[in-house]
Chimera marker file (.cmm) of the C-alpha trace (Angstrom):
<marker_set name="trace">
<marker id="1" x="3.570" y="-18.600" z="5.584" r="1" g="1" b="0" radius="0.5"/>
<marker id="2" x="6.163" y="-16.519" z="3.796" r="1" g="1" b="0" radius="0.5"/>
<marker id="3" x="5.570" y="-12.892" z="2.530" r="1" g="1" b="0" radius="0.5"/>
<marker id="4" x="4.822" y="-12.509" z="-1.072" r="1" g="1" b="0" radius="0.5"/>
<marker id="5" x="7.439" y="-10.950" z="-3.454" r="1" g="1" b="0" radius="0.5"/>
<marker id="6" x="6.860" y="-7.314" z="-3.681" r="1" g="1" b="0" radius="0.5"/>
<marker id="7" x="6.655" y="-6.114" z="-7.383" r="1" g="1" b="0" radius="0.5"/>
<marker id="8" x="7.033" y="-2.456" z="-6.598" r="1" g="1" b="0" radius="0.5"/>
<marker id="9" x="7.590" y="-0.425" z="-3.539" r="1" g="1" b="0" radius="0.5"/>
<marker id="10" x="6.657" y="3.255" z="-3.136" r="1" g="1" b="0" radius="0.5"/>
<marker id="11" x="8.379" y="5.261" z="-0.480" r="1" g="1" b="0" radius="0.5"/>
<marker id="12" x="5.915" y="7.875" z="0.545" r="1" g="1" b="0" radius="0.5"/>
<marker id="13" x="7.496" y="8.653" z="3.866" r="1" g="1" b="0" radius="0.5"/>
<marker id="14" x="7.370" y="12.448" z="4.444" r="1" g="1" b="0" radius="0.5"/>
<marker id="15" x="4.220" y="12.729" z="2.433" r="1" g="1" b="0" radius="0.5"/>
<marker id="16" x="0.932" y="13.245" z="4.425" r="1" g="1" b="0" radius="0.5"/>
<marker id="17" x="-2.691" y="12.570" z="3.814" r="1" g="1" b="0" radius="0.5"/>
<marker id="18" x="-3.690" y="12.122" z="1.021" r="1" g="1" b="0" radius="0.5"/>
<marker id="19" x="-0.330" y="11.845" z="-0.646" r="1" g="1" b="0" radius="0.5"/>
<marker id="20" x="0.545" y="8.204" z="0.223" r="1" g="1" b="0" radius="0.5"/>
<marker id="21" x="-3.010" y="6.993" z="-0.924" r="1" g="1" b="0" radius="0.5"/>
<marker id="22" x="-2.533" y="9.001" z="-4.105" r="1" g="1" b="0" radius="0.5"/>
<marker id="23" x="0.800" y="7.367" z="-4.889" r="1" g="1" b="0" radius="0.5"/>
<marker id="24" x="-0.767" y="3.988" z="-4.370" r="1" g="1" b="0" radius="0.5"/>
<marker id="25" x="-3.571" y="4.780" z="-6.737" r="1" g="1" b="0" radius="0.5"/>
<marker id="26" x="-1.170" y="6.013" z="-9.404" r="1" g="1" b="0" radius="0.5"/>
<marker id="27" x="1.095" y="2.872" z="-8.966" r="1" g="1" b="0" radius="0.5"/>
<marker id="28" x="-1.838" y="0.355" z="-8.877" r="1" g="1" b="0" radius="0.5"/>
<marker id="29" x="-3.333" y="1.790" z="-12.196" r="1" g="1" b="0" radius="0.5"/>
<marker id="30" x="-0.025" y="0.974" z="-14.032" r="1" g="1" b="0" radius="0.5"/>
<marker id="31" x="0.536" y="-2.536" z="-12.299" r="1" g="1" b="0" radius="0.5"/>
<marker id="32" x="-0.549" y="-5.924" z="-13.504" r="1" g="1" b="0" radius="0.5"/>
<marker id="33" x="-3.116" y="-8.108" z="-11.939" r="1" g="1" b="0" radius="0.5"/>
<marker id="34" x="-1.466" y="-10.080" z="-9.231" r="1" g="1" b="0" radius="0.5"/>
<marker id="35" x="1.359" y="-7.496" z="-8.563" r="1" g="1" b="0" radius="0.5"/>
<marker id="36" x="2.083" y="-6.809" z="-4.836" r="1" g="1" b="0" radius="0.5"/>
<marker id="37" x="2.831" y="-3.106" z="-4.298" r="1" g="1" b="0" radius="0.5"/>
<marker id="38" x="4.258" y="-2.045" z="-0.962" r="1" g="1" b="0" radius="0.5"/>
<marker id="39" x="3.847" y="1.474" z="0.286" r="1" g="1" b="0" radius="0.5"/>
<marker id="40" x="5.875" y="2.963" z="2.949" r="1" g="1" b="0" radius="0.5"/>
<marker id="41" x="4.329" y="5.844" z="4.978" r="1" g="1" b="0" radius="0.5"/>
<marker id="42" x="4.997" y="7.647" z="8.200" r="1" g="1" b="0" radius="0.5"/>
<marker id="43" x="1.571" y="9.154" z="8.051" r="1" g="1" b="0" radius="0.5"/>
<marker id="44" x="-0.532" y="7.424" z="10.738" r="1" g="1" b="0" radius="0.5"/>
<marker id="45" x="-3.642" y="7.974" z="8.706" r="1" g="1" b="0" radius="0.5"/>
<marker id="46" x="-2.402" y="5.628" z="6.065" r="1" g="1" b="0" radius="0.5"/>
<marker id="47" x="-2.652" y="2.661" z="8.200" r="1" g="1" b="0" radius="0.5"/>
<marker id="48" x="-6.358" y="3.196" z="8.281" r="1" g="1" b="0" radius="0.5"/>
<marker id="49" x="-7.026" y="5.054" z="5.083" r="1" g="1" b="0" radius="0.5"/>
<marker id="50" x="-5.197" y="2.511" z="2.657" r="1" g="1" b="0" radius="0.5"/>
<marker id="51" x="-6.944" y="-0.580" z="3.916" r="1" g="1" b="0" radius="0.5"/>
<marker id="52" x="-10.423" y="1.008" z="3.613" r="1" g="1" b="0" radius="0.5"/>
<marker id="53" x="-9.564" y="1.946" z="0.190" r="1" g="1" b="0" radius="0.5"/>
<marker id="54" x="-8.248" y="-1.377" z="-0.633" r="1" g="1" b="0" radius="0.5"/>
<marker id="55" x="-11.400" y="-3.176" z="0.501" r="1" g="1" b="0" radius="0.5"/>
<marker id="56" x="-13.663" y="-0.592" z="-1.393" r="1" g="1" b="0" radius="0.5"/>
<marker id="57" x="-11.734" y="-1.092" z="-4.656" r="1" g="1" b="0" radius="0.5"/>
<marker id="58" x="-11.726" y="-4.970" z="-4.028" r="1" g="1" b="0" radius="0.5"/>
<marker id="59" x="-8.129" y="-5.612" z="-4.024" r="1" g="1" b="0" radius="0.5"/>
<marker id="60" x="-6.180" y="-7.497" z="-1.356" r="1" g="1" b="0" radius="0.5"/>
<marker id="61" x="-4.554" y="-6.171" z="1.729" r="1" g="1" b="0" radius="0.5"/>
<marker id="62" x="-1.476" y="-8.506" z="2.061" r="1" g="1" b="0" radius="0.5"/>
<marker id="63" x="-0.066" y="-6.947" z="5.224" r="1" g="1" b="0" radius="0.5"/>
<marker id="64" x="0.046" y="-3.782" z="7.285" r="1" g="1" b="0" radius="0.5"/>
<marker id="65" x="2.752" y="-3.492" z="9.806" r="1" g="1" b="0" radius="0.5"/>
<marker id="66" x="4.565" y="-0.913" z="11.735" r="1" g="1" b="0" radius="0.5"/>
<marker id="67" x="8.320" y="-0.866" z="11.291" r="1" g="1" b="0" radius="0.5"/>
<marker id="68" x="10.195" y="1.611" z="13.673" r="1" g="1" b="0" radius="0.5"/>
<marker id="69" x="8.488" y="5.064" z="12.884" r="1" g="1" b="0" radius="0.5"/>
<marker id="70" x="6.644" y="4.185" z="9.646" r="1" g="1" b="0" radius="0.5"/>
<marker id="71" x="4.015" y="1.760" z="8.163" r="1" g="1" b="0" radius="0.5"/>
<marker id="72" x="4.663" y="-1.047" z="5.534" r="1" g="1" b="0" radius="0.5"/>
<marker id="73" x="1.445" y="-1.893" z="3.678" r="1" g="1" b="0" radius="0.5"/>
<marker id="74" x="1.274" y="-4.320" z="0.922" r="1" g="1" b="0" radius="0.5"/>
<marker id="75" x="-1.710" y="-4.611" z="-1.637" r="1" g="1" b="0" radius="0.5"/>
<marker id="76" x="-2.181" y="-7.219" z="-4.168" r="1" g="1" b="0" radius="0.5"/>
<marker id="77" x="-3.917" y="-5.910" z="-7.360" r="1" g="1" b="0" radius="0.5"/>
<marker id="78" x="-6.953" y="-8.228" z="-7.994" r="1" g="1" b="0" radius="0.5"/>
<marker id="79" x="-8.439" y="-6.759" z="-11.355" r="1" g="1" b="0" radius="0.5"/>
<link id1="1" id2="2" r="1" g="1" b="0" radius="0.2"/>
<link id1="2" id2="3" r="1" g="1" b="0" radius="0.2"/>
<link id1="3" id2="4" r="1" g="1" b="0" radius="0.2"/>
<link id1="4" id2="5" r="1" g="1" b="0" radius="0.2"/>
<link id1="5" id2="6" r="1" g="1" b="0" radius="0.2"/>
<link id1="6" id2="7" r="1" g="1" b="0" radius="0.2"/>
<link id1="7" id2="8" r="1" g="1" b="0" radius="0.2"/>
<link id1="8" id2="9" r="1" g="1" b="0" radius="0.2"/>
<link id1="9" id2="10" r="1" g="1" b="0" radius="0.2"/>
<link id1="10" id2="11" r="1" g="1" b="0" radius="0.2"/>
<link id1="11" id2="12" r="1" g="1" b="0" radius="0.2"/>
<link id1="12" id2="13" r="1" g="1" b="0" radius="0.2"/>
<link id1="13" id2="14" r="1" g="1" b="0" radius="0.2"/>
<link id1="14" id2="15" r="1" g="1" b="0" radius="0.2"/>
<link id1="15" id2="16" r="1" g="1" b="0" radius="0.2"/>
<link id1="16" id2="17" r="1" g="1" b="0" radius="0.2"/>
<link id1="17" id2="18" r="1" g="1" b="0" radius="0.2"/>
<link id1="18" id2="19" r="1" g="1" b="0" radius="0.2"/>
<link id1="19" id2="20" r="1" g="1" b="0" radius="0.2"/>
<link id1="20" id2="21" r="1" g="1" b="0" radius="0.2"/>
<link id1="21" id2="22" r="1" g="1" b="0" radius="0.2"/>
<link id1="22" id2="23" r="1" g="1" b="0" radius="0.2"/>
<link id1="23" id2="24" r="1" g="1" b="0" radius="0.2"/>
<link id1="24" id2="25" r="1" g="1" b="0" radius="0.2"/>
<link id1="25" id2="26" r="1" g="1" b="0" radius="0.2"/>
<link id1="26" id2="27" r="1" g="1" b="0" radius="0.2"/>
<link id1="27" id2="28" r="1" g="1" b="0" radius="0.2"/>
<link id1="28" id2="29" r="1" g="1" b="0" radius="0.2"/>
<link id1="29" id2="30" r="1" g="1" b="0" radius="0.2"/>
<link id1="30" id2="31" r="1" g="1" b="0" radius="0.2"/>
<link id1="31" id2="32" r="1" g="1" b="0" radius="0.2"/>
<link id1="32" id2="33" r="1" g="1" b="0" radius="0.2"/>
<link id1="33" id2="34" r="1" g="1" b="0" radius="0.2"/>
<link id1="34" id2="35" r="1" g="1" b="0" radius="0.2"/>
<link id1="35" id2="36" r="1" g="1" b="0" radius="0.2"/>
<link id1="36" id2="37" r="1" g="1" b="0" radius="0.2"/>
<link id1="37" id2="38" r="1" g="1" b="0" radius="0.2"/>
<link id1="38" id2="39" r="1" g="1" b="0" radius="0.2"/>
<link id1="39" id2="40" r="1" g="1" b="0" radius="0.2"/>
<link id1="40" id2="41" r="1" g="1" b="0" radius="0.2"/>
<link id1="41" id2="42" r="1" g="1" b="0" radius="0.2"/>
<link id1="42" id2="43" r="1" g="1" b="0" radius="0.2"/>
<link id1="43" id2="44" r="1" g="1" b="0" radius="0.2"/>
<link id1="44" id2="45" r="1" g="1" b="0" radius="0.2"/>
<link id1="45" id2="46" r="1" g="1" b="0" radius="0.2"/>
<link id1="46" id2="47" r="1" g="1" b="0" radius="0.2"/>
<link id1="47" id2="48" r="1" g="1" b="0" radius="0.2"/>
<link id1="48" id2="49" r="1" g="1" b="0" radius="0.2"/>
<link id1="49" id2="50" r="1" g="1" b="0" radius="0.2"/>
<link id1="50" id2="51" r="1" g="1" b="0" radius="0.2"/>
<link id1="51" id2="52" r="1" g="1" b="0" radius="0.2"/>
<link id1="52" id2="53" r="1" g="1" b="0" radius="0.2"/>
<link id1="53" id2="54" r="1" g="1" b="0" radius="0.2"/>
<link id1="54" id2="55" r="1" g="1" b="0" radius="0.2"/>
<link id1="55" id2="56" r="1" g="1" b="0" radius="0.2"/>
<link id1="56" id2="57" r="1" g="1" b="0" radius="0.2"/>
<link id1="57" id2="58" r="1" g="1" b="0" radius="0.2"/>
<link id1="58" id2="59" r="1" g="1" b="0" radius="0.2"/>
<link id1="59" id2="60" r="1" g="1" b="0" radius="0.2"/>
<link id1="60" id2="61" r="1" g="1" b="0" radius="0.2"/>
<link id1="61" id2="62" r="1" g="1" b="0" radius="0.2"/>
<link id1="62" id2="63" r="1" g="1" b="0" radius="0.2"/>
<link id1="63" id2="64" r="1" g="1" b="0" radius="0.2"/>
<link id1="64" id2="65" r="1" g="1" b="0" radius="0.2"/>
<link id1="65" id2="66" r="1" g="1" b="0" radius="0.2"/>
<link id1="66" id2="67" r="1" g="1" b="0" radius="0.2"/>
<link id1="67" id2="68" r="1" g="1" b="0" radius="0.2"/>
<link id1="68" id2="69" r="1" g="1" b="0" radius="0.2"/>
<link id1="69" id2="70" r="1" g="1" b="0" radius="0.2"/>
<link id1="70" id2="71" r="1" g="1" b="0" radius="0.2"/>
<link id1="71" id2="72" r="1" g="1" b="0" radius="0.2"/>
<link id1="72" id2="73" r="1" g="1" b="0" radius="0.2"/>
<link id1="73" id2="74" r="1" g="1" b="0" radius="0.2"/>
<link id1="74" id2="75" r="1" g="1" b="0" radius="0.2"/>
<link id1="75" id2="76" r="1" g="1" b="0" radius="0.2"/>
<link id1="76" id2="77" r="1" g="1" b="0" radius="0.2"/>
<link id1="77" id2="78" r="1" g="1" b="0" radius="0.2"/>
<link id1="78" id2="79" r="1" g="1" b="0" radius="0.2"/>
</marker_set>
């Protein structure tokens, strides 16, 4: 299965908790339903905190993967 097309990418590397999550929240508010937002973060907490928030808010975690020294986390807006 191929990765979905990312609608918007947010580079939050260098920002630490809760910065990457706050950037995601701001971006997802202005996104359209079905959009895929990718966040790049070198904060280890993001790999845990963002998926928890995504589940709580009933969006979809598309992927979470470590690339070199940072995380790529993609979320599909569901509502």
